[in-house]
Legacy VTK file of the C-alpha trace (Angstrom):
# vtk DataFile Version 3.0
C-alpha trace
ASCII
DATASET POLYDATA
POINTS 425 float
-1.459 16.908 -16.993
-2.051 13.321 -18.324
-5.404 11.477 -18.215
-6.836 8.282 -19.012
-9.999 7.817 -21.820
-11.838 4.725 -20.903
-14.712 3.035 -23.199
-16.332 1.017 -20.735
-18.309 -2.120 -20.927
-15.735 -4.828 -22.204
-14.819 -7.448 -20.533
-11.272 -8.529 -19.290
-9.923 -11.859 -20.263
-6.172 -13.370 -20.220
-3.528 -13.547 -17.575
-1.995 -10.804 -15.665
1.313 -10.252 -13.781
1.352 -8.135 -10.389
3.979 -5.763 -9.806
6.241 -5.958 -6.609
4.512 -4.723 -3.384
4.732 -0.593 -3.375
4.496 -0.467 0.506
7.133 -3.098 0.972
9.555 -1.482 -1.841
9.520 1.596 0.043
10.728 0.665 3.705
12.832 -2.337 2.119
14.531 0.831 0.280
14.762 2.752 3.212
16.320 -0.093 5.375
19.618 -0.124 2.471
20.743 2.749 4.364
21.585 0.110 7.423
24.300 -1.477 5.960
27.432 -0.314 3.700
27.580 -3.523 1.839
25.932 -3.950 -1.550
22.370 -4.963 -1.891
20.424 -6.385 -5.013
16.982 -6.077 -4.761
14.445 -7.442 -7.141
10.792 -7.039 -8.590
10.754 -3.264 -7.786
7.753 -1.713 -8.886
8.335 0.928 -11.362
5.953 3.907 -10.118
6.299 7.474 -9.019
6.488 6.653 -5.402
9.603 4.476 -5.936
11.252 6.797 -8.132
10.861 9.601 -5.542
12.280 7.353 -2.689
15.397 6.769 -5.085
15.763 10.521 -5.216
15.642 10.785 -1.752
18.395 8.124 -1.194
20.855 9.455 -3.683
20.702 12.855 -2.136
21.663 11.208 1.218
24.883 9.802 -0.810
23.712 6.328 -1.989
24.624 4.705 -5.023
21.818 2.787 -7.407
22.548 0.831 -10.129
19.918 -0.342 -12.279
20.458 -4.038 -13.466
16.914 -3.744 -15.213
13.714 -2.191 -14.846
12.565 -3.980 -11.724
16.414 -4.910 -10.433
18.562 -2.756 -8.418
21.998 -2.969 -7.152
22.065 -0.492 -3.856
25.178 0.597 -2.126
24.955 3.076 1.014
28.470 3.059 1.870
29.353 6.776 1.713
26.264 8.497 3.733
26.070 11.900 4.014
22.928 13.492 6.185
22.242 16.231 3.344
19.340 18.354 3.591
16.448 16.659 2.323
14.294 18.286 -0.716
10.787 19.488 0.574
9.047 18.660 -2.184
10.216 15.396 -2.614
9.372 14.581 1.071
5.996 16.249 0.364
5.276 13.909 -2.513
5.136 10.665 -0.377
4.248 9.715 3.159
7.089 7.085 3.186
9.992 9.852 3.350
9.499 9.796 7.138
10.907 6.246 6.831
14.261 7.432 6.323
13.999 8.668 10.277
14.680 5.210 11.412
17.787 4.192 9.579
19.203 7.436 9.376
19.363 7.649 13.105
20.535 4.022 13.488
23.587 4.419 10.683
24.537 8.248 10.676
23.244 9.053 13.713
21.377 12.299 12.397
18.699 13.360 9.807
16.647 16.235 8.973
12.964 15.552 7.109
10.764 17.897 5.846
7.157 16.990 6.912
6.070 13.901 4.885
3.093 14.268 2.345
1.043 11.181 0.412
-2.583 10.917 0.092
-4.948 13.506 1.326
-7.270 11.222 3.133
-7.188 13.228 6.287
-4.810 13.541 9.279
-1.866 10.965 9.609
0.011 11.703 12.813
3.713 11.226 13.262
3.502 10.948 16.975
3.769 7.274 17.283
7.221 7.204 15.521
8.686 9.877 17.692
7.404 7.792 20.772
8.501 4.738 19.888
12.063 5.987 18.565
12.604 8.014 21.553
12.511 4.418 23.495
15.229 3.435 21.791
17.656 6.323 22.383
16.517 8.376 19.114
15.434 12.384 20.179
13.258 14.194 17.873
12.923 18.020 17.832
10.364 19.770 15.525
10.100 23.407 14.391
8.695 23.152 10.910
11.617 20.465 10.249
11.692 17.150 12.101
15.455 16.531 13.414
16.364 13.163 14.578
19.234 12.533 16.356
20.838 9.534 18.403
24.032 8.545 20.460
23.579 5.454 21.896
20.743 2.645 20.791
19.142 0.357 23.263
16.824 -2.116 22.919
13.458 -1.399 24.872
9.726 -2.851 25.630
7.774 -0.545 23.527
4.131 -0.713 23.364
2.791 1.318 20.261
-0.130 3.835 21.059
-1.642 2.606 17.599
-0.458 0.044 15.244
1.002 2.345 12.792
2.296 0.589 9.695
5.401 3.202 9.258
5.807 3.676 12.865
6.227 -0.142 13.031
8.766 -0.230 10.387
10.770 2.976 11.549
10.629 1.090 14.880
12.108 -1.978 13.915
14.593 -0.557 11.406
16.338 1.205 14.691
15.769 -1.880 16.791
17.738 -4.368 14.705
21.066 -2.046 15.428
20.249 -1.394 18.979
22.105 -3.164 21.642
20.072 -5.826 23.548
16.611 -6.797 23.191
13.346 -4.823 21.531
10.091 -5.904 22.268
7.470 -4.160 19.831
3.899 -4.589 21.077
0.745 -3.566 19.557
2.710 -4.061 15.829
1.233 -3.788 12.532
1.466 -7.280 10.799
0.484 -6.105 7.269
2.299 -8.251 4.224
4.767 -5.487 3.664
5.625 -5.256 7.210
6.521 -9.091 7.044
8.454 -8.186 3.779
10.762 -5.794 5.599
11.277 -8.339 8.470
12.301 -10.943 6.276
14.498 -8.830 4.340
16.183 -7.735 7.247
16.660 -11.182 8.438
18.268 -11.902 5.210
20.789 -9.195 6.067
21.666 -10.856 9.493
19.193 -9.015 11.555
17.601 -11.466 14.214
13.503 -10.578 14.179
11.191 -13.464 15.594
7.356 -13.700 15.819
6.906 -12.311 11.969
3.293 -11.864 11.211
2.104 -11.164 14.729
1.322 -8.274 16.774
4.494 -8.703 19.034
7.772 -8.755 17.578
11.122 -9.944 19.231
14.103 -8.318 17.931
17.686 -9.190 19.025
20.230 -6.114 18.237
23.310 -6.889 16.040
26.515 -5.051 15.729
26.256 -4.634 11.833
24.043 -5.871 8.811
25.496 -7.262 5.441
24.320 -7.232 1.798
21.666 -9.608 0.644
19.646 -10.498 -2.819
16.258 -10.150 -1.586
12.924 -10.016 -3.949
10.053 -7.961 -3.006
6.681 -10.072 -3.063
3.315 -9.167 -5.022
1.426 -6.238 -4.274
-1.850 -7.736 -3.011
-3.447 -4.425 -3.461
-3.081 -4.691 -6.697
-4.227 -8.231 -7.286
-7.297 -7.331 -5.477
-7.812 -4.239 -7.940
-7.760 -6.808 -10.600
-9.943 -9.336 -9.312
-12.400 -6.128 -8.587
-12.052 -5.328 -12.446
-12.754 -8.800 -13.736
-16.131 -8.770 -11.445
-17.205 -5.125 -12.452
-16.265 -5.937 -16.117
-18.172 -9.702 -16.080
-14.590 -10.992 -17.340
-12.593 -13.807 -16.547
-8.750 -13.362 -16.124
-5.864 -15.246 -14.349
-3.694 -13.540 -11.954
0.015 -15.077 -11.957
1.979 -15.286 -8.748
-0.491 -13.360 -6.597
0.465 -14.384 -3.151
-2.327 -15.966 -1.996
-1.311 -16.493 1.382
-2.361 -12.964 2.510
-5.576 -13.186 0.863
-7.907 -15.168 3.450
-9.489 -12.019 5.020
-10.139 -10.294 1.520
-11.568 -13.578 0.224
-14.128 -13.560 2.831
-15.551 -9.831 2.868
-15.481 -10.062 -0.904
-17.804 -13.400 -0.579
-19.728 -11.026 1.200
-20.299 -9.142 -1.932
-21.238 -12.535 -3.950
-17.488 -12.482 -5.456
-15.228 -15.395 -5.221
-11.974 -16.731 -7.121
-10.351 -20.090 -7.399
-6.549 -20.856 -6.474
-4.786 -22.537 -9.060
-1.103 -24.674 -8.899
1.046 -23.013 -6.094
0.049 -19.251 -6.102
-2.001 -18.335 -9.228
-5.759 -17.198 -8.947
-8.659 -17.648 -11.468
-11.513 -15.045 -11.234
-14.310 -16.765 -13.393
-17.064 -14.648 -15.242
-20.148 -16.223 -13.228
-19.918 -14.465 -10.382
-23.370 -14.394 -8.342
-22.873 -10.666 -7.214
-25.411 -11.142 -4.308
-24.694 -9.428 -1.053
-24.796 -11.898 1.709
-27.519 -10.538 4.527
-26.242 -10.772 8.345
-28.647 -13.107 10.298
-32.235 -11.992 10.315
-31.792 -10.290 7.315
-30.071 -7.506 8.770
-28.008 -5.042 6.333
-24.367 -6.158 6.490
-21.342 -4.180 8.022
-17.912 -4.304 6.102
-15.327 -2.180 8.213
-11.968 -1.951 7.839
-9.612 -2.998 10.770
-5.788 -3.529 11.278
-4.345 -6.430 9.687
-4.972 -9.555 9.078
-8.401 -7.992 9.255
-9.885 -5.871 6.104
-7.132 -3.311 5.102
-8.315 0.338 4.733
-6.378 0.638 1.222
-9.345 -1.683 -0.192
-12.167 0.008 0.911
-12.557 2.045 -2.473
-12.195 -1.051 -4.441
-14.961 -2.934 -2.089
-17.415 -0.151 -2.602
-17.055 -0.112 -6.550
-17.741 -3.682 -6.475
-20.827 -3.503 -4.363
-22.171 -0.918 -6.876
-22.480 -3.794 -9.054
-23.805 -6.616 -6.441
-27.522 -6.958 -5.651
-28.665 -5.699 -1.899
-27.482 -3.309 0.547
-24.477 -3.023 2.529
-22.745 -0.358 4.957
-19.174 0.414 4.580
-17.385 1.934 7.623
-13.620 2.944 7.470
-12.837 4.577 10.955
-8.936 5.168 10.205
-9.271 7.989 7.757
-11.969 10.973 7.624
-11.471 11.797 3.924
-11.554 8.117 2.610
-15.153 8.388 1.339
-15.471 11.417 -0.152
-14.625 9.879 -3.837
-18.115 8.257 -3.441
-19.726 11.541 -4.891
-18.282 10.615 -8.090
-19.507 7.233 -8.321
-23.123 8.866 -7.367
-22.781 11.217 -10.418
-22.050 8.006 -12.491
-25.468 6.562 -11.441
-24.477 4.601 -8.229
-26.914 4.571 -5.454
-24.626 5.322 -2.445
-25.348 7.490 0.883
-22.896 9.079 2.633
-23.806 8.933 6.313
-20.767 11.081 7.551
-17.018 10.942 6.847
-16.649 7.590 7.788
-19.701 5.455 6.719
-21.814 5.071 3.294
-24.583 2.668 2.541
-24.450 1.091 -1.414
-27.521 -0.243 -2.917
-27.065 -2.595 -5.865
-26.596 -3.286 -8.608
-26.540 0.299 -10.672
-25.729 0.562 -14.381
-22.800 3.109 -14.023
-22.644 5.632 -16.988
-19.608 7.568 -18.307
-18.443 10.546 -16.518
-15.514 13.047 -16.468
-13.566 12.876 -13.468
-10.510 13.423 -11.291
-8.405 10.973 -9.247
-8.218 12.214 -6.001
-5.746 9.703 -4.287
-3.889 6.287 -5.084
-6.838 3.930 -4.207
-9.986 5.965 -5.036
-8.473 6.719 -8.313
-7.680 3.090 -9.096
-11.388 2.447 -8.004
-12.775 5.245 -10.290
-10.828 3.571 -12.624
-12.739 0.168 -12.112
-16.017 2.006 -12.216
-15.121 3.704 -15.757
-14.519 0.021 -16.835
-18.097 -1.244 -15.991
-19.918 2.123 -17.165
-21.888 2.465 -20.394
-20.119 4.909 -22.430
-16.965 6.843 -22.414
-15.299 8.468 -19.342
-12.218 10.291 -18.532
-10.145 10.330 -15.311
-7.723 13.478 -14.872
-4.907 13.529 -12.654
-3.534 10.097 -13.460
-0.355 10.742 -11.874
-1.894 9.795 -8.650
-3.010 6.388 -9.830
0.725 6.103 -11.475
1.974 6.428 -7.610
0.833 2.910 -6.931
0.153 0.996 -10.136
2.812 0.152 -12.498
1.634 0.785 -16.267
-1.966 -0.058 -15.266
-3.237 1.113 -18.555
-1.159 -0.872 -20.248
-1.881 -4.214 -18.298
-5.732 -3.368 -18.597
-5.373 -2.918 -22.277
-3.360 -6.188 -22.526
-6.678 -7.913 -20.729
-9.124 -6.222 -23.496
-9.891 -2.807 -21.570
-10.297 0.049 -24.337
-8.103 2.542 -22.552
-5.773 5.567 -23.710
-3.376 7.723 -21.829
-3.432 11.246 -23.232
LINES 1 426
425 0 1 2 3 4 5 6 7 8 9 10 11 12 13 14 15 16 17 18 19 20 21 22 23 24 25 26 27 28 29 30 31 32 33 34 35 36 37 38 39 40 41 42 43 44 45 46 47 48 49 50 51 52 53 54 55 56 57 58 59 60 61 62 63 64 65 66 67 68 69 70 71 72 73 74 75 76 77 78 79 80 81 82 83 84 85 86 87 88 89 90 91 92 93 94 95 96 97 98 99 100 101 102 103 104 105 106 107 108 109 110 111 112 113 114 115 116 117 118 119 120 121 122 123 124 125 126 127 128 129 130 131 132 133 134 135 136 137 138 139 140 141 142 143 144 145 146 147 148 149 150 151 152 153 154 155 156 157 158 159 160 161 162 163 164 165 166 167 168 169 170 171 172 173 174 175 176 177 178 179 180 181 182 183 184 185 186 187 188 189 190 191 192 193 194 195 196 197 198 199 200 201 202 203 204 205 206 207 208 209 210 211 212 213 214 215 216 217 218 219 220 221 222 223 224 225 226 227 228 229 230 231 232 233 234 235 236 237 238 239 240 241 242 243 244 245 246 247 248 249 250 251 252 253 254 255 256 257 258 259 260 261 262 263 264 265 266 267 268 269 270 271 272 273 274 275 276 277 278 279 280 281 282 283 284 285 286 287 288 289 290 291 292 293 294 295 296 297 298 299 300 301 302 303 304 305 306 307 308 309 310 311 312 313 314 315 316 317 318 319 320 321 322 323 324 325 326 327 328 329 330 331 332 333 334 335 336 337 338 339 340 341 342 343 344 345 346 347 348 349 350 351 352 353 354 355 356 357 358 359 360 361 362 363 364 365 366 367 368 369 370 371 372 373 374 375 376 377 378 379 380 381 382 383 384 385 386 387 388 389 390 391 392 393 394 395 396 397 398 399 400 401 402 403 404 405 406 407 408 409 410 411 412 413 414 415 416 417 418 419 420 421 422 423 424
């Protein structure tokens, strides 16, 4: 098992280029199943989850040619609904995204239970309820068996604003006869990227970026040449890394259009950045790092909500930043019951954190963190712990860095290029 050895206390400095959005790449790769024509896909992140999705697609008969590390030519002309490898499906949550396009294109697929991060129960009921409205039936007995005969558009109200359920529903609706309305749809940047990708293939999706999507079904989709947008979660991770190390960095092509709410939340932690040119971000080293109290000097609360509010995937990063800010703040993540369970590792490093319950914690800062030996429990908590070690006094180690590799491309090399002292062993 690989691990990182990190010597903390070195300010980051320089320029960095974020990779393509993992959470956009996975549904877009699944959506390549919807046409028999060749698709050129650019800015694909070279990460473990994407490599797992490639293996799943190839097991279904998809031909993939690597033009370079981040550009693939994909052809799904000859599909065969093979039995998917349960270990591959268990490795990523996104394996469930094959349900929609395979039902629409091949009429059936069997999918072992999906896996992913261990952050609490993640239901798939919303997928099944929505797809049934469009004509896709599902049976479950240790394996999900999806099958469809005739697909027809429908007016669908999702019982939760699930990202992957929205994406699966979109991928079926674009090839369904008639009009589909998806209400309470997720609208995250990666959902928007999927919609733009499908429209470039000839789909007719409107109201992109809203919580109500309007889709006019088409008979077929064609090939396209498409570039995946920047991973805003990686962008904010680099912002956090610069802040906690008192560094100064420029993030190129950062996708600033998606950072407005995140900027408001980080401002409450005493963090700010500048937009340079068209889409670059400059993070200065003169951060105030003073937590803004609510009216009446009340302790502020940072809570996650569906997009365009503050995303759950950045809660771990914000908690680490708060350990270096002066003041007290309450964090509340109601979505996942295990999201906060990494905070005990921060306490072991010297952070002043009270875990109130599985969904809430109180952070009082600033705290001088001390090097520690740890294990990364999931992608986002693993990255948050890596940020903590960068600011810590002394040497730290993080085991199980494969979890971080699932979502961050060559993160150790990118940080080292910015001046971090980090080694993979």
